[in-house]
C-alpha positions as CSV (number, residue, x, y, z in Angstrom):
1,M,0.0,0.0,0.0
2,T,1.3,3.4,-0.9
3,L,-1.2,5.8,0.5
4,K,0.5,8.4,2.7
5,Q,-1.8,7.7,5.7
6,L,-0.9,4.0,5.6
7,E,2.8,4.5,6.0
8,N,4.6,4.3,9.3
9,L,1.7,2.7,11.2
10,I,2.2,1.0,14.5
11,E,1.9,-2.8,14.2
12,I,-0.5,-4.4,16.7
13,D,-0.7,-7.8,15.1
14,Q,-0.1,-9.6,11.8
15,D,-2.3,-11.4,9.4
16,L,-2.7,-12.3,5.7
17,T,-5.3,-10.9,3.3
18,D,-7.2,-13.1,0.9
19,D,-6.9,-11.8,-2.7
20,A,-10.1,-13.6,-3.5
21,Y,-12.0,-10.8,-1.8
22,G,-11.9,-7.0,-2.2
23,T,-9.6,-5.1,-4.6
24,Y,-6.4,-3.2,-3.9
25,Y,-7.4,0.5,-3.7
26,N,-5.1,1.5,-6.6
27,K,-6.1,-1.4,-8.9
28,R,-9.8,-0.8,-9.2
29,T,-11.4,-1.1,-12.6
30,L,-13.2,1.9,-14.0
31,E,-16.6,0.3,-13.1
32,Q,-15.4,0.0,-9.5
33,L,-14.1,3.6,-9.5
34,L,-17.5,4.9,-10.6
35,N,-18.8,3.6,-7.3
36,Y,-15.7,4.3,-5.1
37,G,-14.1,7.3,-6.7
38,L,-13.5,11.0,-6.5
39,I,-13.5,13.6,-9.2
40,I,-11.9,16.9,-8.3
41,L,-14.0,19.1,-10.6
42,D,-13.3,22.6,-11.8
43,K,-16.7,24.1,-11.3
44,P,-17.5,26.8,-13.9
45,P,-19.2,30.0,-12.9
46,G,-23.0,30.0,-13.6
47,P,-24.6,26.8,-12.4
48,T,-25.2,26.0,-8.8
49,S,-23.3,23.1,-7.1
50,H,-26.5,21.1,-7.2
51,E,-26.9,21.6,-11.0
52,T,-23.2,20.8,-11.5
53,V,-23.7,17.5,-9.7
54,A,-26.9,16.7,-11.8
55,W,-25.0,17.4,-15.0
56,T,-22.1,15.1,-13.9
57,K,-24.6,12.3,-13.0
58,R,-26.1,12.5,-16.5
59,L,-22.6,12.6,-18.1
60,L,-21.4,9.5,-16.3
61,K,-24.8,7.8,-16.3
62,I,-24.6,6.9,-12.6
63,P,-27.4,7.4,-10.0
64,K,-25.4,8.7,-7.0
65,I,-23.0,11.7,-6.8
66,G,-22.4,14.1,-4.0
67,H,-20.2,17.2,-3.5
68,S,-18.2,18.6,-0.7
69,G,-18.8,22.2,0.1
70,T,-21.3,24.3,-1.8
71,L,-20.1,27.0,-4.1
72,D,-22.4,29.9,-5.1
73,P,-23.4,29.9,-8.8
74,Q,-21.0,32.7,-9.8
75,V,-18.1,31.1,-7.9
76,S,-15.7,28.8,-9.8
77,G,-13.0,26.4,-8.8
78,V,-12.3,23.2,-6.8
79,L,-15.4,21.1,-6.2
80,P,-14.7,17.5,-5.0
81,L,-17.3,15.1,-6.2
82,G,-17.9,11.6,-4.6
83,L,-19.2,8.9,-6.9
84,G,-21.5,6.2,-5.5
85,E,-20.4,5.0,-2.0
86,A,-17.6,7.6,-2.0
87,T,-20.2,10.3,-1.1
88,K,-20.0,8.9,2.4
89,A,-16.4,10.0,2.8
90,L,-16.8,13.6,1.7
91,G,-17.7,14.9,5.1
92,V,-14.1,14.5,6.2
93,L,-13.1,17.3,3.8
94,L,-15.1,19.8,5.9
95,Y,-12.5,19.4,8.7
96,G,-9.7,21.0,6.6
97,P,-9.1,24.5,5.3
98,K,-10.2,26.1,2.1
99,E,-8.3,28.6,-0.1
100,Y,-9.8,31.3,-2.2
101,H,-8.6,33.9,-4.7
102,A,-10.9,36.9,-4.4
103,L,-11.1,40.0,-6.5
104,G,-12.9,42.9,-4.9
105,R,-13.4,46.6,-5.2
106,I,-12.9,48.9,-2.1
107,H,-14.9,52.1,-2.3
108,S,-12.1,54.2,-0.9
109,L,-8.3,54.3,-1.4
110,P,-6.6,53.7,2.0
111,S,-2.9,53.8,2.4
112,K,-1.0,50.6,2.2
113,E,-0.3,50.8,6.0
114,K,-4.0,51.3,6.7
115,L,-5.0,48.4,4.4
116,Q,-2.5,46.1,6.0
117,Q,-3.7,47.0,9.4
118,I,-7.3,46.1,8.5
119,I,-6.1,42.8,6.9
120,Q,-4.4,42.0,10.2
121,M,-7.7,42.7,12.0
122,F,-9.4,40.1,9.8
123,T,-6.7,37.4,10.3
124,G,-7.2,34.8,13.0
125,E,-10.5,34.2,14.7
126,I,-13.2,36.5,13.5
127,F,-16.9,37.0,14.1
128,Q,-19.1,36.6,11.0
129,K,-22.8,36.7,10.4
130,P,-23.8,34.8,7.2
131,P,-25.3,37.0,4.4
132,Q,-29.1,37.1,3.9
133,R,-28.9,34.7,1.0
134,S,-27.3,31.7,2.6
135,A,-28.0,28.1,3.3
136,V,-27.5,28.4,7.1
137,V,-29.2,30.2,10.0
138,R,-28.2,33.9,10.1
139,Q,-26.5,33.8,13.5
140,T,-23.2,35.4,14.4
141,R,-20.5,32.7,14.6
142,T,-16.7,32.5,14.8
143,R,-14.6,31.5,11.9
144,T,-10.8,31.3,11.5
145,I,-8.9,33.1,8.7
146,Y,-5.5,31.3,8.6
147,E,-3.9,33.4,5.9
148,F,-5.0,36.7,4.3
149,E,-2.6,38.0,1.7
150,V,-3.0,40.9,-0.8
151,L,-1.6,39.6,-4.1
152,E,-2.1,42.7,-6.2
153,Q,-3.7,46.1,-5.9
154,K,-4.6,48.4,-8.7
155,E,-6.2,51.6,-7.3
156,R,-9.4,50.4,-5.7
157,L,-9.2,46.8,-7.1
158,L,-7.9,44.3,-4.6
159,L,-6.9,40.7,-5.4
160,A,-6.4,38.6,-2.3
161,R,-5.6,35.0,-1.4
162,I,-7.5,33.8,1.7
163,V,-7.1,30.5,3.5
164,C,-9.9,30.0,5.9
165,E,-12.0,27.6,8.0
166,S,-14.8,25.8,6.2
167,G,-18.1,27.8,6.3
168,T,-16.4,31.2,5.9
169,Y,-18.3,33.6,3.6
170,I,-15.7,35.5,1.5
171,R,-18.2,37.9,0.1
172,K,-19.2,38.8,3.6
173,L,-15.5,39.2,4.5
174,Y,-15.1,41.8,1.8
175,Y,-18.3,43.5,3.0
176,D,-17.1,43.7,6.6
177,I,-13.7,45.1,5.5
178,G,-15.6,47.8,3.6
179,E,-17.6,48.6,6.8
180,V,-14.4,49.1,8.7
181,L,-13.0,51.3,5.9
182,G,-16.2,53.4,5.9
183,P,-17.3,53.7,2.2
184,G,-17.7,50.0,1.8
185,A,-16.3,47.2,-0.4
186,T,-17.7,44.7,-2.9
187,M,-16.5,41.3,-4.1
188,I,-16.4,41.1,-7.9
189,E,-15.1,37.6,-8.6
190,L,-14.3,34.5,-6.5
191,R,-12.5,31.3,-7.2
192,R,-11.8,28.4,-4.8
193,T,-8.3,27.0,-5.3
194,R,-8.1,24.5,-2.5
195,V,-10.3,22.2,-0.5
196,N,-8.3,20.6,2.3
197,Q,-5.6,18.5,0.5
198,F,-7.0,19.0,-3.0
199,R,-5.4,22.0,-4.7
200,E,-6.0,23.7,-8.1
201,S,-2.3,23.3,-8.9
202,D,-2.7,19.5,-8.7
203,G,-4.9,19.6,-11.8
204,L,-8.7,19.8,-12.0
205,V,-11.2,18.1,-14.3
206,T,-13.6,20.2,-16.3
207,L,-17.1,19.1,-17.4
208,H,-16.0,19.2,-21.1
209,E,-13.0,17.0,-20.4
210,L,-15.2,14.6,-18.4
211,A,-17.8,14.4,-21.2
212,N,-15.1,13.8,-23.9
213,A,-13.4,11.1,-21.8
214,F,-16.7,9.3,-21.2
215,S,-17.6,9.4,-24.8
216,F,-14.2,8.0,-25.7
217,W,-14.9,5.1,-23.3
218,E,-18.4,4.5,-24.6
219,E,-17.6,4.7,-28.3
220,K,-14.1,3.2,-28.5
221,K,-14.1,1.1,-25.3
222,D,-11.0,2.9,-24.2
223,D,-11.1,3.9,-20.5
224,S,-7.5,5.3,-20.4
225,K,-8.6,9.0,-20.3
226,L,-11.5,8.6,-17.9
227,I,-9.7,6.4,-15.4
228,K,-7.1,9.1,-15.0
229,M,-9.7,11.6,-13.9
230,I,-11.1,9.5,-11.1
231,K,-9.2,9.2,-7.8
232,P,-9.8,6.3,-5.3
233,V,-12.1,7.4,-2.5
234,E,-9.2,6.8,0.0
235,Y,-7.5,10.0,-1.2
236,A,-10.3,12.0,0.6
237,L,-9.2,10.4,3.9
238,S,-5.5,11.2,3.6
239,E,-5.4,13.8,6.3
240,I,-7.0,11.8,9.1
241,K,-5.5,9.0,11.2
242,S,-5.8,5.3,10.2
243,V,-6.6,1.8,11.4
244,V,-6.0,-1.4,9.4
245,V,-8.2,-4.4,10.2
246,R,-8.2,-8.1,9.5
247,D,-10.3,-9.5,6.6
248,S,-12.4,-11.3,9.2
249,A,-13.5,-8.0,10.8
250,V,-14.5,-6.2,7.6
251,D,-18.0,-7.4,7.0
252,A,-19.0,-7.0,10.6
253,L,-18.0,-3.3,10.4
254,C,-20.0,-3.0,7.1
255,H,-23.0,-4.1,9.1
256,G,-22.5,-1.5,11.8
257,A,-20.4,-3.4,14.4
258,Q,-17.9,-1.7,16.6
259,L,-14.2,-2.5,16.1
260,A,-12.8,-4.6,18.9
261,I,-9.1,-5.1,19.8
262,P,-8.8,-8.6,18.2
263,G,-9.7,-7.2,14.7
264,I,-7.0,-4.5,14.7
265,L,-3.7,-5.0,12.9
266,Q,-2.2,-1.4,12.7
267,I,-3.0,2.0,14.0
268,S,-1.6,5.5,13.5
269,P,0.9,6.7,16.0
270,N,-0.2,9.3,18.7
271,L,-3.8,8.1,18.4
272,K,-5.9,9.8,21.0
273,K,-9.3,9.0,22.5
274,G,-12.0,10.9,20.4
275,D,-9.9,11.0,17.2
276,I,-11.9,10.4,14.0
277,V,-10.1,7.7,12.0
278,A,-10.4,5.9,8.6
279,V,-10.7,2.2,8.9
280,Y,-8.9,0.3,6.1
281,T,-8.6,-3.3,4.8
282,Q,-5.1,-4.7,4.3
283,K,-5.5,-3.9,0.6
284,G,-5.9,-0.2,1.5
285,E,-9.7,-0.1,0.9
286,A,-11.7,2.4,3.0
287,V,-14.2,0.4,5.1
288,A,-15.7,3.1,7.4
289,L,-15.1,6.2,9.5
290,A,-14.9,5.6,13.2
291,E,-14.2,7.4,16.5
292,S,-11.4,6.1,18.8
293,T,-12.6,5.1,22.3
294,M,-9.0,4.3,23.4
295,S,-5.6,5.9,23.1
296,E,-2.7,4.3,21.3
297,A,-1.2,3.2,24.6
298,E,-4.5,1.6,25.7
299,I,-4.9,-0.3,22.4
300,R,-1.4,-1.6,22.5
301,E,-1.9,-3.0,26.1
302,A,-5.4,-4.3,25.7
303,T,-6.4,-7.8,24.6
304,K,-10.2,-7.3,24.4
305,G,-12.8,-4.5,24.3
306,Y,-14.1,-2.1,21.8
307,A,-11.4,0.4,20.6
308,F,-13.4,2.2,17.9
309,E,-17.0,3.3,17.5
310,T,-18.2,3.0,13.9
311,K,-19.6,6.4,12.7
312,R,-20.0,6.1,8.9
313,I,-19.9,3.0,6.7
314,I,-18.3,3.4,3.3
315,M,-17.8,-0.2,2.0
316,T,-20.8,-2.2,0.7
317,P,-21.6,-5.2,2.9
318,E,-20.6,-8.6,1.6
319,T,-17.6,-7.3,-0.2
320,Y,-15.7,-9.6,2.2
321,P,-17.1,-12.9,3.5
322,R,-19.1,-12.9,6.8
323,K,-16.9,-14.2,9.6
324,W,-19.1,-13.1,12.5
325,R,-22.0,-14.5,14.4
326,T,-25.1,-12.9,15.9
327,K,-26.1,-13.8,19.4
328,P,-28.6,-16.7,19.5
329,S,-32.1,-15.7,20.4
330,P,-33.7,-17.0,23.6
331,K,-35.8,-19.4,21.5
332,D,-32.6,-21.1,20.0
């Protein structure tokens, strides 16, 4: 396995995996990726995120696609799409930062010193009330601006790069800066260039490219273009801690069971109680998301007990054979 998150794990026990079941995450066929894959789409300005998803479903002729992090119709940029069962992993991307490049017009012309002072005021933890047209309740809340950099200024036009916590409204950020300046400020254009670990510089897929690649596959039976556009779902989980389990534990987890000590083979170092982790097979396949109920030290010392509480199942049941038993009923 070569996923970054599955390197340098702490070994708890050893076991072999049966190649008759499951598929190594990086050896999935196109048909499998269409149910366990990610497309990092370059959303165009104009359609809503929902419309973009609907178009992609029609292009790929699959029933289930979800997106991570809504973009307003006029906003372009990075929009991760989960295909099929991969939609269940997208929530993890909300934990990480997002980056935007925003072009706005300030209605006054402050000095560079004054502007930098205001930028500093809006860096770090800020209070923000969502705009009137928003998908959330309009209550003042705190959000963190990790980086706020002015890339270019031409008179009253201001191009900035902003790295922020998920749920930050950049249009409202410009508005609030304008309120501090006095005469106001308006955002003109916005592009999202990063969602957690997925960056614009890594290469995005456009709807036109996707349509062409799918047609190439349908008409010429050549999947070489399309398969390059779809990442395994496991790439969405690369920033959280990991647990590798035995083959015999996989199907029980897929049916909602909790992960007990005997099923664990490897864990991430420095695991803490309460950490959200990705549970993997020995082939690197994502099985589920879980919350740790023990620390690394406790897991290493224990011989029984539940170490992880299953929160979100990703893998379809019966991908691996059933190796678990239900408790007999009183009538048995």
